[in-house]
Every structure is written in structure tokens, then in C-alpha cells.
Phi, psi and omega in degrees: 000135184266114178242149170251125180273118183271339183161200180215152177230115181053039178086356179264128181286133174263113188238141180244127181272154183293343181278357182303308179301322181294314180294318179295322179295318180293312180291336178277008177087021177060032177238183179270100183226073186299325180288327173295317178300316178298314180297322179297318178296321178298317180297312181295317180297319179296321178301309184290324177289334173298317174299315184298318183298316179291328176294315177298317180297330179277000179084019181263163182261125177266123183276311182202156172242111186252134176244121180242176182291336183232042179135216180185189181203138172249111182262122183220163178239129179292138181295327177210196184276065178247072182297331181297335179296340180298322178295320178295315180296328181299329180286341184298325183296307182290329177295320178294321177298318178299322178296316179298316179297320180296316178298318179295321179295314180297328182283320189256342181302318179299340184264000180296144356284139182285135181242329182287134181304321181295319179295320179295320179295318179293323177299316180298318184279313187280338182244295187297299182294322179304306182294324177297317179293324180296315178298317179299318181294337181272002174298134184282056182227127176292143007266021179290160184298329182299335180297330178253333185290314184291315176301322178297317180296320178298320178296321180295320180293317178298317179296320179294321178294316179298318179296320179298318179295317180298318178295324180295315179293324178297319178297318180295322178297325180282331182274329186305314180297331182287330182258358181288130183293148179300148183288342185267009178300314177304320180295320179297317179297319179297318179298320180293320177298319180297320179295321179289332181283343181291141179294144180289136179258011181287136181283141176291145180279000000 
């Protein structure tokens, strides 16, 4: 596969594949849409750098960020045997795409309806195609991100519920001794009954 290395970020090579113009041209409707092409590259790059950022945060080594005509790839090496981190890293791509779409919406919504050709092309790439690719990537089918992202999220939810139950029981264990009635209450009641049962020694007036 023919890649052009554009530079590096934190030791990770940023590489562009020769199919990028072909893929951008096809998704752009086989027409001349330079602003759509630019937006498409931004979407793919943000997706892959989203993976890279979470990989770096987890202490893993990112080898390269590759942009191709029909997607991309973030190649990284786990720092140790933490396979569960793959699910966390898988979410980075669509989260980054969501950020790009949000910025584009805030930027262009006040100008709707869009009339300038450049604005329309950017809207298609940064919003329409961007969100469509994000949904497609979350399908739970390998090698898409959803195959690892959804099981990881389910594990996180189960772990959070288990922790919440454990904290609840711990709290009850700490509160129970404070609200438990003293053990000598029955003895006090018995003593009081005996006192009330004794005949009164008060002299009649």
C-alpha cells in the first residue's frame, strides 16, 4: 500500500494513502467538490486522531494515523495486556466526529439556508456524511468500532451498577449501628412496669 508520510505527532506517523482523492471524489458525487473533499479529510483525520488521543491517555504507543480514501486506521500498541482498553479507544473515533459535527452546526446553523457552494459542500461533508459514517462505524460488526465499543460500554455499566450496590450496602452497614435500639430497653420497660404495679404509699388527705 502506498502511503505518503506528512509528518508525525508524538512519535506517530501521519500518513495519507493514494486512494484519498478517489474516495473523496466518489463520496462527493463524482463531481468537482474541493470543499467537500477537504471536509471529508477532516472527518477521517478527526476520527483516527480520536482513537489516538484515547490511546495516548491510556499510556499506549500510537504507531501511525493513516487516512485512506474509504476510511482510515489508527495503529497502536498496548502498553501491557489490557485488551479491555480497546473498547475504550474504539469510542474515540465517533466522539471526535461528534465534536466536529457540533462545531460545524454551531458555525453554519445561523446561515441556513446555505446558498454558497462552498458552504453547502462543507455541510455535506462535516455534518451529513460525518454523522452517517459515525452511525455506520457503531454497527456491532467487526472490523467496525462498534464490535468493541458496545461490549466495553456494557461492561462499564455493569461495573458501575455493581459498585453502586456495594456502596449502598457499605452505607447501610455504617448507619445500622447508629439506629439500632439499645439492648437494655426491654429491661427498662420491665422495671417501669414493676414500679407502676407497686401500691401507692401516699397518705389520703
